[in-house]
N, CA, C and O atoms as CSV, one atom per row, in Angstrom:
chain,resi,resn,atom,element,x,y,z
A,1,MET,N,N,-12.326,110.704,-66.246
A,1,MET,CA,C,-13.341,110.723,-65.229
A,1,MET,C,C,-14.050,109.375,-65.173
A,1,MET,O,O,-14.309,108.743,-66.197
A,2,ALA,N,N,-14.345,108.966,-63.986
A,2,ALA,CA,C,-15.048,107.697,-63.814
A,2,ALA,C,C,-16.533,107.889,-64.086
A,2,ALA,O,O,-17.144,108.886,-63.701
A,3,GLU,N,N,-17.072,106.915,-64.750
A,3,GLU,CA,C,-18.501,106.975,-65.046
A,3,GLU,C,C,-19.300,106.631,-63.798
A,3,GLU,O,O,-18.811,105.975,-62.879
A,4,ASP,N,N,-20.511,107.083,-63.796
A,4,ASP,CA,C,-21.406,106.751,-62.687
A,4,ASP,C,C,-21.775,105.277,-62.817
A,4,ASP,O,O,-22.421,104.882,-63.787
A,5,GLN,N,N,-21.372,104.471,-61.852
A,5,GLN,CA,C,-21.538,103.036,-61.952
A,5,GLN,C,C,-22.801,102.521,-61.280
A,5,GLN,O,O,-22.959,101.315,-61.092
A,6,THR,N,N,-23.681,103.410,-60.924
A,6,THR,CA,C,-24.936,102.949,-60.335
A,6,THR,C,C,-25.785,102.354,-61.430
A,6,THR,O,O,-25.979,102.955,-62.486
A,7,ARG,N,N,-26.282,101.179,-61.169
A,7,ARG,CA,C,-27.167,100.563,-62.138
A,7,ARG,C,C,-28.458,100.185,-61.453
A,7,ARG,O,O,-28.515,99.927,-60.251
A,8,GLU,N,N,-29.446,100.164,-62.237
A,8,GLU,CA,C,-30.753,99.842,-61.698
A,8,GLU,C,C,-30.874,98.335,-61.525
A,8,GLU,O,O,-30.376,97.557,-62.338
A,9,SER,N,N,-31.526,97.953,-60.480
A,9,SER,CA,C,-31.773,96.538,-60.249
A,9,SER,C,C,-32.902,96.080,-61.152
A,9,SER,O,O,-33.865,96.813,-61.378
A,10,ARG,N,N,-32.781,94.886,-61.657
A,10,ARG,CA,C,-33.836,94.334,-62.497
A,10,ARG,C,C,-35.017,93.855,-61.668
A,10,ARG,O,O,-36.116,93.654,-62.186
A,11,LEU,N,N,-34.779,93.677,-60.380
A,11,LEU,CA,C,-35.857,93.194,-59.507
A,11,LEU,C,C,-36.816,94.325,-59.160
A,11,LEU,O,O,-36.397,95.464,-58.952
A,12,PRO,N,N,-38.094,94.008,-59.098
A,12,PRO,CA,C,-39.037,95.010,-58.590
A,12,PRO,C,C,-38.749,95.286,-57.114
A,12,PRO,O,O,-38.214,94.420,-56.422
A,13,PRO,N,N,-39.094,96.472,-56.626
A,13,PRO,CA,C,-38.783,96.823,-55.227
A,13,PRO,C,C,-39.359,95.829,-54.216
A,13,PRO,O,O,-38.696,95.510,-53.229
A,14,GLY,N,N,-40.570,95.339,-54.441
A,14,GLY,CA,C,-41.174,94.381,-53.510
A,14,GLY,C,C,-40.401,93.077,-53.449
A,14,GLY,O,O,-40.205,92.514,-52.372
A,15,ALA,N,N,-39.961,92.595,-54.610
A,15,ALA,CA,C,-39.180,91.357,-54.654
A,15,ALA,C,C,-37.825,91.550,-53.999
A,15,ALA,O,O,-37.332,90.651,-53.318
A,16,ARG,N,N,-37.219,92.711,-54.196
A,16,ARG,CA,C,-35.921,92.996,-53.579
A,16,ARG,C,C,-36.052,93.023,-52.056
A,16,ARG,O,O,-35.216,92.466,-51.344
A,17,ARG,N,N,-37.102,93.672,-51.565
A,17,ARG,CA,C,-37.332,93.752,-50.117
A,17,ARG,C,C,-37.602,92.359,-49.538
A,17,ARG,O,O,-37.049,91.992,-48.501
A,18,ASP,N,N,-38.456,91.591,-50.216
A,18,ASP,CA,C,-38.763,90.244,-49.728
A,18,ASP,C,C,-37.550,89.324,-49.763
A,18,ASP,O,O,-37.381,88.482,-48.881
A,19,SER,N,N,-36.707,89.481,-50.775
A,19,SER,CA,C,-35.515,88.628,-50.831
A,19,SER,C,C,-34.535,88.992,-49.721
A,19,SER,O,O,-33.823,88.121,-49.221
A,20,GLY,N,N,-34.489,90.255,-49.333
A,20,GLY,CA,C,-33.642,90.652,-48.203
A,20,GLY,C,C,-34.126,90.063,-46.893
A,20,GLY,O,O,-33.329,89.583,-46.087
A,21,VAL,N,N,-35.441,90.101,-46.679
A,21,VAL,CA,C,-36.014,89.493,-45.469
A,21,VAL,C,C,-35.785,87.990,-45.497
A,21,VAL,O,O,-35.476,87.380,-44.473
A,22,PHE,N,N,-35.940,87.394,-46.685
A,22,PHE,CA,C,-35.701,85.951,-46.839
A,22,PHE,C,C,-34.282,85.582,-46.429
A,22,PHE,O,O,-34.077,84.617,-45.692
A,23,MET,N,N,-33.296,86.351,-46.907
A,23,MET,CA,C,-31.902,86.043,-46.584
A,23,MET,C,C,-31.627,86.186,-45.091
A,23,MET,O,O,-30.889,85.385,-44.519
A,24,ALA,N,N,-32.212,87.195,-44.457
A,24,ALA,CA,C,-32.022,87.371,-43.013
A,24,ALA,C,C,-32.639,86.201,-42.244
A,24,ALA,O,O,-32.033,85.683,-41.306
A,25,LEU,N,N,-33.830,85.790,-42.638
A,25,LEU,CA,C,-34.477,84.666,-41.956
A,25,LEU,C,C,-33.753,83.347,-42.226
A,25,LEU,O,O,-33.681,82.487,-41.349
A,26,LEU,N,N,-33.221,83.188,-43.431
A,26,LEU,CA,C,-32.456,81.985,-43.739
A,26,LEU,C,C,-31.181,81.925,-42.908
A,26,LEU,O,O,-30.798,80.855,-42.434
A,27,ALA,N,N,-30.527,83.062,-42.730
A,27,ALA,CA,C,-29.329,83.107,-41.872
A,27,ALA,C,C,-29.695,82.784,-40.429
A,27,ALA,O,O,-28.963,82.063,-39.751
A,28,ALA,N,N,-30.822,83.310,-39.953
A,28,ALA,CA,C,-31.272,82.998,-38.591
A,28,ALA,C,C,-31.588,81.512,-38.455
A,28,ALA,O,O,-31.314,80.908,-37.419
A,29,THR,N,N,-32.160,80.929,-39.493
A,29,THR,CA,C,-32.471,79.497,-39.474
A,29,THR,C,C,-31.192,78.671,-39.337
A,29,THR,O,O,-31.128,77.737,-38.538
A,30,VAL,N,N,-30.186,79.024,-40.118
A,30,VAL,CA,C,-28.916,78.286,-40.053
A,30,VAL,C,C,-28.279,78.431,-38.676
A,30,VAL,O,O,-27.772,77.454,-38.124
A,31,LEU,N,N,-28.298,79.637,-38.118
A,31,LEU,CA,C,-27.715,79.845,-36.785
A,31,LEU,C,C,-28.486,79.070,-35.714
A,31,LEU,O,O,-27.876,78.460,-34.836
A,32,LEU,N,N,-29.799,79.088,-35.777
A,32,LEU,CA,C,-30.597,78.355,-34.796
A,32,LEU,C,C,-30.386,76.854,-34.914
A,32,LEU,O,O,-30.408,76.140,-33.912
A,33,TYR,N,N,-30.180,76.375,-36.133
A,33,TYR,CA,C,-29.964,74.943,-36.347
A,33,TYR,C,C,-28.695,74.461,-35.658
A,33,TYR,O,O,-28.597,73.294,-35.280
A,34,MET,N,N,-27.726,75.353,-35.495
A,34,MET,CA,C,-26.462,74.974,-34.859
A,34,MET,C,C,-26.518,75.062,-33.342
A,34,MET,O,O,-25.559,74.668,-32.678
A,35,MET,N,N,-27.599,75.561,-32.775
A,35,MET,CA,C,-27.721,75.713,-31.330
A,35,MET,C,C,-28.181,74.416,-30.674
A,35,MET,O,O,-28.519,73.444,-31.351
A,36,SER,N,N,-28.187,74.421,-29.346
A,36,SER,CA,C,-28.636,73.243,-28.615
A,36,SER,C,C,-30.161,73.186,-28.606
A,36,SER,O,O,-30.839,74.074,-29.122
A,37,ILE,N,N,-30.673,72.130,-28.011
A,37,ILE,CA,C,-32.072,71.759,-28.169
A,37,ILE,C,C,-33.117,72.815,-27.871
A,37,ILE,O,O,-33.914,73.065,-28.775
A,38,PRO,N,N,-33.215,73.442,-26.767
A,38,PRO,CA,C,-34.380,74.327,-26.615
A,38,PRO,C,C,-34.374,75.482,-27.615
A,38,PRO,O,O,-35.433,75.899,-28.084
A,39,ILE,N,N,-33.214,75.989,-27.938
A,39,ILE,CA,C,-33.123,77.115,-28.862
A,39,ILE,C,C,-33.323,76.641,-30.301
A,39,ILE,O,O,-33.854,77.380,-31.130
A,40,ALA,N,N,-32.907,75.433,-30.594
A,40,ALA,CA,C,-32.976,74.909,-31.959
A,40,ALA,C,C,-34.408,74.735,-32.447
A,40,ALA,O,O,-34.629,74.642,-33.655
A,41,PHE,N,N,-35.369,74.688,-31.564
A,41,PHE,CA,C,-36.759,74.552,-31.998
A,41,PHE,C,C,-37.228,75.788,-32.759
A,41,PHE,O,O,-38.235,75.722,-33.464
A,42,GLY,N,N,-36.533,76.901,-32.636
A,42,GLY,CA,C,-36.867,78.105,-33.378
A,42,GLY,C,C,-36.692,77.944,-34.876
A,42,GLY,O,O,-37.196,78.752,-35.656
A,43,VAL,N,N,-35.973,76.896,-35.281
A,43,VAL,CA,C,-35.776,76.603,-36.696
A,43,VAL,C,C,-37.122,76.438,-37.406
A,43,VAL,O,O,-37.276,76.840,-38.559
A,44,ILE,N,N,-38.069,75.858,-36.727
A,44,ILE,CA,C,-39.362,75.608,-37.353
A,44,ILE,C,C,-40.016,76.925,-37.763
A,44,ILE,O,O,-40.488,77.057,-38.892
A,45,GLY,N,N,-40.047,77.885,-36.866
A,45,GLY,CA,C,-40.679,79.164,-37.166
A,45,GLY,C,C,-39.921,79.981,-38.190
A,45,GLY,O,O,-40.525,80.529,-39.112
A,46,THR,N,N,-38.603,80.073,-38.044
A,46,THR,CA,C,-37.843,80.904,-38.969
A,46,THR,C,C,-37.801,80.307,-40.371
A,46,THR,O,O,-37.808,81.045,-41.357
A,47,SER,N,N,-37.758,78.982,-40.470
A,47,SER,CA,C,-37.707,78.379,-41.801
A,47,SER,C,C,-39.035,78.543,-42.531
A,47,SER,O,O,-39.049,78.769,-43.741
A,48,ILE,N,N,-40.146,78.433,-41.815
A,48,ILE,CA,C,-41.453,78.621,-42.455
A,48,ILE,C,C,-41.611,80.081,-42.883
A,48,ILE,O,O,-42.097,80.354,-43.981
A,49,ALA,N,N,-41.207,81.010,-42.034
A,49,ALA,CA,C,-41.289,82.425,-42.393
A,49,ALA,C,C,-40.375,82.741,-43.578
A,49,ALA,O,O,-40.755,83.495,-44.473
A,50,ALA,N,N,-39.175,82.167,-43.584
A,50,ALA,CA,C,-38.251,82.400,-44.693
A,50,ALA,C,C,-38.820,81.839,-45.990
A,50,ALA,O,O,-38.715,82.481,-47.036
A,51,ALA,N,N,-39.416,80.664,-45.941
A,51,ALA,CA,C,-40.018,80.083,-47.141
A,51,ALA,C,C,-41.143,80.972,-47.657
A,51,ALA,O,O,-41.289,81.142,-48.867
A,52,PHE,N,N,-41.935,81.537,-46.759
A,52,PHE,CA,C,-43.013,82.441,-47.158
A,52,PHE,C,C,-42.457,83.647,-47.912
A,52,PHE,O,O,-42.942,83.987,-48.991
A,53,PHE,N,N,-41.438,84.292,-47.342
A,53,PHE,CA,C,-40.872,85.471,-47.993
A,53,PHE,C,C,-40.154,85.100,-49.290
A,53,PHE,O,O,-40.164,85.880,-50.242
A,54,GLY,N,N,-39.538,83.934,-49.341
A,54,GLY,CA,C,-38.899,83.492,-50.581
A,54,GLY,C,C,-39.906,83.258,-51.685
A,54,GLY,O,O,-39.693,83.666,-52.826
A,55,LEU,N,N,-41.000,82.602,-51.349
A,55,LEU,CA,C,-42.044,82.375,-52.344
A,55,LEU,C,C,-42.683,83.693,-52.776
A,55,LEU,O,O,-43.016,83.875,-53.947
A,56,ARG,N,N,-42.849,84.603,-51.831
A,56,ARG,CA,C,-43.432,85.899,-52.164
A,56,ARG,C,C,-42.494,86.699,-53.076
A,56,ARG,O,O,-42.959,87.390,-53.982
A,57,ALA,N,N,-41.200,86.613,-52.848
A,57,ALA,CA,C,-40.241,87.292,-53.724
A,57,ALA,C,C,-40.281,86.688,-55.124
A,57,ALA,O,O,-40.206,87.411,-56.117
A,58,LEU,N,N,-40.399,85.371,-55.202
A,58,LEU,CA,C,-40.525,84.733,-56.510
A,58,LEU,C,C,-41.807,85.178,-57.208
A,58,LEU,O,O,-41.801,85.443,-58.410
A,59,TYR,N,N,-42.887,85.258,-56.470
A,59,TYR,CA,C,-44.155,85.676,-57.050
A,59,TYR,C,C,-44.086,87.125,-57.541
A,59,TYR,O,O,-44.575,87.440,-58.626
A,60,ARG,N,N,-43.488,87.992,-56.752
A,60,ARG,CA,C,-43.407,89.404,-57.131
A,60,ARG,C,C,-42.451,89.650,-58.298
A,60,ARG,O,O,-42.537,90.685,-58.958
A,61,SER,N,N,-41.557,88.722,-58.554
A,61,SER,CA,C,-40.611,88.898,-59.657
A,61,SER,C,C,-41.028,88.125,-60.900
A,61,SER,O,O,-40.244,88.014,-61.842
A,62,ARG,N,N,-42.224,87.597,-60.921
A,62,ARG,CA,C,-42.648,86.730,-62.016
A,62,ARG,C,C,-42.709,87.447,-63.361
A,62,ARG,O,O,-42.481,86.817,-64.393
A,63,ALA,N,N,-43.004,88.720,-63.381
A,63,ALA,CA,C,-43.133,89.453,-64.641
A,63,ALA,C,C,-41.792,89.938,-65.180
A,63,ALA,O,O,-41.716,90.395,-66.321
A,64,THR,N,N,-40.748,89.845,-64.389
A,64,THR,CA,C,-39.438,90.343,-64.792
A,64,THR,C,C,-38.664,89.234,-65.492
A,64,THR,O,O,-38.539,88.125,-64.972
A,65,SER,N,N,-38.156,89.539,-66.657
A,65,SER,CA,C,-37.370,88.533,-67.373
A,65,SER,C,C,-35.887,88.724,-67.062
A,65,SER,O,O,-35.496,89.705,-66.428
A,66,GLU,N,N,-35.095,87.805,-67.500
A,66,GLU,CA,C,-33.635,87.852,-67.371
A,66,GLU,C,C,-33.123,87.792,-65.928
A,66,GLU,O,O,-32.055,88.323,-65.625
A,67,ILE,N,N,-33.864,87.163,-65.063
A,67,ILE,CA,C,-33.368,86.977,-63.689
A,67,ILE,C,C,-33.430,85.496,-63.318
A,67,ILE,O,O,-33.836,85.136,-62.213
A,68,THR,N,N,-33.032,84.669,-64.233
A,68,THR,CA,C,-33.080,83.223,-64.033
A,68,THR,C,C,-32.232,82.799,-62.838
A,68,THR,O,O,-32.645,81.934,-62.066
A,69,THR,N,N,-31.075,83.385,-62.678
A,69,THR,CA,C,-30.200,83.033,-61.552
A,69,THR,C,C,-30.873,83.348,-60.227
A,69,THR,O,O,-30.793,82.563,-59.283
A,70,PHE,N,N,-31.530,84.482,-60.156
A,70,PHE,CA,C,-32.269,84.849,-58.940
A,70,PHE,C,C,-33.343,83.814,-58.646
A,70,PHE,O,O,-33.496,83.385,-57.502
A,71,ARG,N,N,-34.079,83.416,-59.657
A,71,ARG,CA,C,-35.162,82.441,-59.448
A,71,ARG,C,C,-34.617,81.092,-58.986
A,71,ARG,O,O,-35.189,80.461,-58.097
A,72,TRP,N,N,-33.518,80.653,-59.585
A,72,TRP,CA,C,-32.919,79.381,-59.167
A,72,TRP,C,C,-32.418,79.469,-57.728
A,72,TRP,O,O,-32.613,78.541,-56.943
A,73,ALA,N,N,-31.783,80.564,-57.390
A,73,ALA,CA,C,-31.256,80.731,-56.033
A,73,ALA,C,C,-32.388,80.785,-55.013
A,73,ALA,O,O,-32.307,80.150,-53.961
A,74,MET,N,N,-33.434,81.535,-55.315
A,74,MET,CA,C,-34.564,81.625,-54.386
A,74,MET,C,C,-35.278,80.285,-54.267
A,74,MET,O,O,-35.672,79.890,-53.170
A,75,SER,N,N,-35.447,79.589,-55.371
A,75,SER,CA,C,-36.096,78.275,-55.329
A,75,SER,C,C,-35.281,77.300,-54.489
A,75,SER,O,O,-35.840,76.541,-53.698
A,76,SER,N,N,-33.975,77.319,-54.657
A,76,SER,CA,C,-33.110,76.448,-53.850
A,76,SER,C,C,-33.195,76.812,-52.378
A,76,SER,O,O,-33.213,75.934,-51.515
A,77,GLY,N,N,-33.247,78.106,-52.092
A,77,GLY,CA,C,-33.376,78.546,-50.705
A,77,GLY,C,C,-34.696,78.120,-50.087
A,77,GLY,O,O,-34.736,77.748,-48.914
A,78,VAL,N,N,-35.776,78.167,-50.854
A,78,VAL,CA,C,-37.080,77.742,-50.347
A,78,VAL,C,C,-37.069,76.241,-50.066
A,78,VAL,O,O,-37.625,75.793,-49.064
A,79,VAL,N,N,-36.440,75.465,-50.944
A,79,VAL,CA,C,-36.317,74.020,-50.699
A,79,VAL,C,C,-35.486,73.770,-49.440
A,79,VAL,O,O,-35.817,72.895,-48.639
A,80,LEU,N,N,-34.421,74.530,-49.268
A,80,LEU,CA,C,-33.596,74.418,-48.060
A,80,LEU,C,C,-34.414,74.744,-46.812
A,80,LEU,O,O,-34.252,74.097,-45.777
A,81,CYS,N,N,-35.287,75.735,-46.905
A,81,CYS,CA,C,-36.152,76.084,-45.769
A,81,CYS,C,C,-37.123,74.946,-45.451
A,81,CYS,O,O,-37.393,74.660,-44.284
A,82,GLY,N,N,-37.638,74.310,-46.479
A,82,GLY,CA,C,-38.509,73.159,-46.252
A,82,GLY,C,C,-37.775,72.031,-45.553
A,82,GLY,O,O,-38.319,71.390,-44.653
A,83,PHE,N,N,-36.539,71.789,-45.969
A,83,PHE,CA,C,-35.724,70.770,-45.315
A,83,PHE,C,C,-35.449,71.134,-43.860
A,83,PHE,O,O,-35.494,70.272,-42.981
A,84,ALA,N,N,-35.164,72.404,-43.607
A,84,ALA,CA,C,-34.892,72.852,-42.234
A,84,ALA,C,C,-36.131,72.705,-41.359
A,84,ALA,O,O,-36.020,72.322,-40.194
A,85,ALA,N,N,-37.308,73.004,-41.903
A,85,ALA,CA,C,-38.543,72.830,-41.137
A,85,ALA,C,C,-38.763,71.352,-40.815
A,85,ALA,O,O,-39.166,71.005,-39.705
A,86,PHE,N,N,-38.496,70.488,-41.792
A,86,PHE,CA,C,-38.613,69.044,-41.559
A,86,PHE,C,C,-37.638,68.581,-40.481
A,86,PHE,O,O,-38.002,67.791,-39.610
A,87,MET,N,N,-36.404,69.069,-40.536
A,87,MET,CA,C,-35.410,68.678,-39.531
A,87,MET,C,C,-35.787,69.213,-38.149
A,87,MET,O,O,-35.540,68.551,-37.141
A,88,GLY,N,N,-36.380,70.400,-38.096
A,88,GLY,CA,C,-36.844,70.939,-36.821
A,88,GLY,C,C,-37.950,70.083,-36.224
A,88,GLY,O,O,-37.959,69.823,-35.021
A,89,LEU,N,N,-38.881,69.647,-37.061
A,89,LEU,CA,C,-39.953,68.768,-36.582
A,89,LEU,C,C,-39.403,67.414,-36.152
A,89,LEU,O,O,-39.878,66.828,-35.180
A,90,THR,N,N,-38.406,66.919,-36.871
A,90,THR,CA,C,-37.755,65.670,-36.476
A,90,THR,C,C,-37.049,65.836,-35.138
A,90,THR,O,O,-37.053,64.924,-34.312
A,91,LEU,N,N,-36.454,66.979,-34.928
A,91,LEU,CA,C,-35.782,67.255,-33.656
A,91,LEU,C,C,-36.781,67.274,-32.511
A,91,LEU,O,O,-36.470,66.835,-31.404
A,92,VAL,N,N,-37.981,67.781,-32.772
A,92,VAL,CA,C,-39.028,67.755,-31.744
A,92,VAL,C,C,-39.392,66.309,-31.409
A,92,VAL,O,O,-39.558,65.962,-30.240
A,93,LEU,N,N,-39.514,65.473,-32.430
A,93,LEU,CA,C,-39.885,64.078,-32.213
A,93,LEU,C,C,-38.813,63.320,-31.421
A,93,LEU,O,O,-39.136,62.521,-30.542
A,94,PHE,N,N,-37.542,63.574,-31.735
A,94,PHE,CA,C,-36.437,62.857,-31.087
A,94,PHE,C,C,-35.753,63.703,-30.021
A,94,PHE,O,O,-34.563,63.529,-29.757
A,95,ARG,N,N,-36.488,64.608,-29.414
A,95,ARG,CA,C,-35.928,65.521,-28.419
A,95,ARG,C,C,-35.298,64.786,-27.251
A,95,ARG,O,O,-34.168,65.090,-26.869
A,96,GLU,N,N,-36.003,63.826,-26.678
A,96,GLU,CA,C,-35.484,63.134,-25.478
A,96,GLU,C,C,-34.181,62.384,-25.742
A,96,GLU,O,O,-33.221,62.578,-24.996
A,97,PRO,N,N,-34.102,61.523,-26.786
A,97,PRO,CA,C,-32.821,60.838,-27.012
A,97,PRO,C,C,-31.667,61.796,-27.311
A,97,PRO,O,O,-30.539,61.564,-26.877
A,98,VAL,N,N,-31.945,62.859,-28.044
A,98,VAL,CA,C,-30.882,63.808,-28.378
A,98,VAL,C,C,-30.411,64.533,-27.116
A,98,VAL,O,O,-29.210,64.695,-26.901
A,99,GLN,N,N,-31.352,64.964,-26.290
A,99,GLN,CA,C,-31.000,65.666,-25.047
A,99,GLN,C,C,-30.215,64.748,-24.115
A,99,GLN,O,O,-29.231,65.170,-23.509
A,100,GLU,N,N,-30.649,63.493,-24.000
A,100,GLU,CA,C,-29.929,62.543,-23.148
A,100,GLU,C,C,-28.522,62.290,-23.670
A,100,GLU,O,O,-27.586,62.157,-22.883
A,101,ARG,N,N,-28.361,62.222,-24.999
A,101,ARG,CA,C,-27.029,62.013,-25.567
A,101,ARG,C,C,-26.136,63.223,-25.286
A,101,ARG,O,O,-24.966,63.057,-24.942
A,102,GLN,N,N,-26.670,64.428,-25.428
A,102,GLN,CA,C,-25.874,65.613,-25.137
A,102,GLN,C,C,-25.428,65.635,-23.685
A,102,GLN,O,O,-24.276,65.956,-23.393
A,103,ASP,N,N,-26.333,65.295,-22.773
A,103,ASP,CA,C,-25.979,65.263,-21.354
A,103,ASP,C,C,-24.940,64.190,-21.062
A,103,ASP,O,O,-23.999,64.414,-20.301
A,104,CYS,N,N,-25.122,63.012,-21.679
A,104,CYS,CA,C,-24.192,61.902,-21.467
A,104,CYS,C,C,-22.804,62.246,-22.012
A,104,CYS,O,O,-21.793,61.968,-21.367
A,105,MET,N,N,-22.761,62.851,-23.202
A,105,MET,CA,C,-21.465,63.195,-23.796
A,105,MET,C,C,-20.756,64.276,-22.989
A,105,MET,O,O,-19.526,64.324,-22.961
A,106,ALA,N,N,-21.514,65.132,-22.341
A,106,ALA,CA,C,-20.898,66.158,-21.496
A,106,ALA,C,C,-20.217,65.530,-20.282
A,106,ALA,O,O,-19.225,66.059,-19.780
A,107,ARG,N,N,-20.750,64.407,-19.813
A,107,ARG,CA,C,-20.169,63.724,-18.652
A,107,ARG,C,C,-19.087,62.718,-19.038
A,107,ARG,O,O,-18.268,62.345,-18.198
A,108,ALA,N,N,-19.071,62.271,-20.306
A,108,ALA,CA,C,-18.151,61.220,-20.745
A,108,ALA,C,C,-16.714,61.738,-20.773
A,108,ALA,O,O,-16.429,62.803,-21.322
A,109,LEU,N,N,-15.827,60.966,-20.175
A,109,LEU,CA,C,-14.416,61.337,-20.147
A,109,LEU,C,C,-13.546,60.421,-21.000
A,109,LEU,O,O,-12.437,60.798,-21.380
A,110,THR,N,N,-14.036,59.229,-21.302
A,110,THR,CA,C,-13.241,58.267,-22.054
A,110,THR,C,C,-13.974,57.864,-23.329
A,110,THR,O,O,-15.153,58.163,-23.515
A,111,GLN,N,N,-13.239,57.178,-24.199
A,111,GLN,CA,C,-13.847,56.661,-25.433
A,111,GLN,C,C,-14.915,55.625,-25.122
A,111,GLN,O,O,-15.941,55.565,-25.800
A,112,ALA,N,N,-14.683,54.820,-24.115
A,112,ALA,CA,C,-15.664,53.796,-23.745
A,112,ALA,C,C,-16.962,54.453,-23.263
A,112,ALA,O,O,-18.054,53.978,-23.573
A,113,ALA,N,N,-16.837,55.527,-22.517
A,113,ALA,CA,C,-18.028,56.235,-22.048
A,113,ALA,C,C,-18.770,56.877,-23.220
A,113,ALA,O,O,-20.001,56.887,-23.237
A,114,GLU,N,N,-18.040,57.409,-24.196
A,114,GLU,CA,C,-18.684,57.987,-25.373
A,114,GLU,C,C,-19.386,56.916,-26.189
A,114,GLU,O,O,-20.473,57.144,-26.721
A,115,SER,N,N,-18.760,55.737,-26.290
A,115,SER,CA,C,-19.402,54.628,-27.002
A,115,SER,C,C,-20.676,54.192,-26.300
A,115,SER,O,O,-21.668,53.861,-26.948
A,116,ALA,N,N,-20.646,54.192,-24.976
A,116,ALA,CA,C,-21.846,53.848,-24.211
A,116,ALA,C,C,-22.943,54.887,-24.452
A,116,ALA,O,O,-24.117,54.534,-24.556
A,117,CYS,N,N,-22.575,56.143,-24.539
A,117,CYS,CA,C,-23.549,57.208,-24.838
A,117,CYS,C,C,-24.174,56.986,-26.205
A,117,CYS,O,O,-25.381,57.151,-26.379
A,118,ASP,N,N,-23.349,56.614,-27.171
A,118,ASP,CA,C,-23.870,56.363,-28.514
A,118,ASP,C,C,-24.823,55.178,-28.535
A,118,ASP,O,O,-25.851,55.217,-29.210
A,119,ARG,N,N,-24.484,54.123,-27.797
A,119,ARG,CA,C,-25.374,52.958,-27.735
A,119,ARG,C,C,-26.699,53.320,-27.080
A,119,ARG,O,O,-27.758,52.913,-27.556
A,120,GLU,N,N,-26.649,54.080,-25.993
A,120,GLU,CA,C,-27.884,54.519,-25.330
A,120,GLU,C,C,-28.724,55.396,-26.253
A,120,GLU,O,O,-29.951,55.303,-26.264
A,121,TYR,N,N,-28.052,56.246,-27.024
A,121,TYR,CA,C,-28.753,57.109,-27.967
A,121,TYR,C,C,-29.481,56.276,-29.028
A,121,TYR,O,O,-30.652,56.514,-29.323
A,122,GLU,N,N,-28.771,55.301,-29.593
A,122,GLU,CA,C,-29.388,54.452,-30.611
A,122,GLU,C,C,-30.568,53.676,-30.046
A,122,GLU,O,O,-31.587,53.517,-30.719
A,123,GLU,N,N,-30.439,53.195,-28.819
A,123,GLU,CA,C,-31.554,52.495,-28.187
A,123,GLU,C,C,-32.733,53.443,-27.953
A,123,GLU,O,O,-33.888,53.059,-28.137
A,124,GLY,N,N,-32.441,54.666,-27.553
A,124,GLY,CA,C,-33.493,55.656,-27.344
A,124,GLY,C,C,-34.218,56.010,-28.632
A,124,GLY,O,O,-35.439,56.166,-28.640
A,125,VAL,N,N,-33.467,56.138,-29.719
A,125,VAL,CA,C,-34.077,56.427,-31.021
A,125,VAL,C,C,-34.949,55.254,-31.458
A,125,VAL,O,O,-36.068,55.448,-31.934
A,126,GLU,N,N,-34.433,54.040,-31.295
A,126,GLU,CA,C,-35.219,52.846,-31.645
A,126,GLU,C,C,-36.516,52.797,-30.847
A,126,GLU,O,O,-37.576,52.490,-31.393
A,127,GLN,N,N,-36.431,53.099,-29.555
A,127,GLN,CA,C,-37.617,53.077,-28.704
A,127,GLN,C,C,-38.618,54.151,-29.124
A,127,GLN,O,O,-39.825,53.911,-29.126
A,128,THR,N,N,-38.119,55.324,-29.478
A,128,THR,CA,C,-39.001,56.411,-29.921
A,128,THR,C,C,-39.702,56.032,-31.223
A,128,THR,O,O,-40.900,56.271,-31.377
A,129,VAL,N,N,-38.964,55.446,-32.155
A,129,VAL,CA,C,-39.565,55.015,-33.419
A,129,VAL,C,C,-40.588,53.919,-33.166
A,129,VAL,O,O,-41.669,53.934,-33.753
A,130,GLN,N,N,-40.259,52.971,-32.300
A,130,GLN,CA,C,-41.190,51.880,-31.997
A,130,GLN,C,C,-42.462,52.418,-31.332
A,130,GLN,O,O,-43.564,51.973,-31.651
A,131,ASP,N,N,-42.312,53.362,-30.419
A,131,ASP,CA,C,-43.482,53.975,-29.778
A,131,ASP,C,C,-44.366,54.690,-30.796
A,131,ASP,O,O,-45.592,54.603,-30.731
A,132,ALA,N,N,-43.740,55.394,-31.734
A,132,ALA,CA,C,-44.510,56.089,-32.772
A,132,ALA,C,C,-45.249,55.091,-33.651
A,132,ALA,O,O,-46.407,55.317,-34.003
A,133,PHE,N,N,-44.593,53.987,-34.012
A,133,PHE,CA,C,-45.255,52.956,-34.811
A,133,PHE,C,C,-46.405,52.311,-34.041
A,133,PHE,O,O,-47.461,52.037,-34.609
A,134,ASP,N,N,-46.197,52.071,-32.751
A,134,ASP,CA,C,-47.255,51.474,-31.930
A,134,ASP,C,C,-48.479,52.381,-31.839
A,134,ASP,O,O,-49.611,51.901,-31.886
A,135,ARG,N,N,-48.260,53.684,-31.708
A,135,ARG,CA,C,-49.384,54.621,-31.644
A,135,ARG,C,C,-50.207,54.620,-32.915
A,135,ARG,O,O,-51.430,54.756,-32.872
A,136,VAL,N,N,-49.527,54.465,-34.061
A,136,VAL,CA,C,-50.222,54.486,-35.337
A,136,VAL,C,C,-50.777,53.114,-35.682
A,136,VAL,O,O,-51.706,53.008,-36.482
A,137,GLY,N,N,-50.229,52.074,-35.099
A,137,GLY,CA,C,-50.702,50.723,-35.358
A,137,GLY,C,C,-49.926,50.004,-36.442
A,137,GLY,O,O,-50.448,49.085,-37.073
A,138,ILE,N,N,-48.689,50.408,-36.665
A,138,ILE,CA,C,-47.850,49.782,-37.665
A,138,ILE,C,C,-46.916,48.799,-36.985
A,138,ILE,O,O,-46.311,49.119,-35.962
A,139,THR,N,N,-46.796,47.612,-37.542
A,139,THR,CA,C,-45.854,46.635,-37.004
A,139,THR,C,C,-44.636,46.602,-37.902
A,139,THR,O,O,-44.748,46.604,-39.128
A,140,ARG,N,N,-43.485,46.573,-37.283
A,140,ARG,CA,C,-42.238,46.527,-38.058
A,140,ARG,C,C,-41.945,45.113,-38.495
A,140,ARG,O,O,-42.202,44.166,-37.751
A,141,PRO,N,N,-41.408,44.955,-39.695
A,141,PRO,CA,C,-41.090,43.595,-40.188
A,141,PRO,C,C,-39.921,42.996,-39.454
A,141,PRO,O,O,-39.525,41.867,-39.741
């Protein structure tokens, strides 16, 4: 006869629930990151929410020992969420050059046209960075 293979989870119920929500939000963050510009801005909200639930799961599991792998995985996921939030904010800052490059690449039929799109994109990024520096009062060397 087969033994009953159900085992109890070492995680407290609150930490288990929060880690499930964290994983769902992290998956949504990754999917949104792969989308085009207007939809990709959702990365900011989902990554911050995922980081919140990840930190809360870590906090709720603090009294439980022998779950080092869980803590490392959740900590890595929270760092990944922070990176995704940063990339989402960067995407907001460089929205115009990125959108123009996407539109240009959609129209480009040849390698020369794609190279021209890349050059325009780089010029747009340079201009955006220069405008940001000018607003703050920083001069580039």
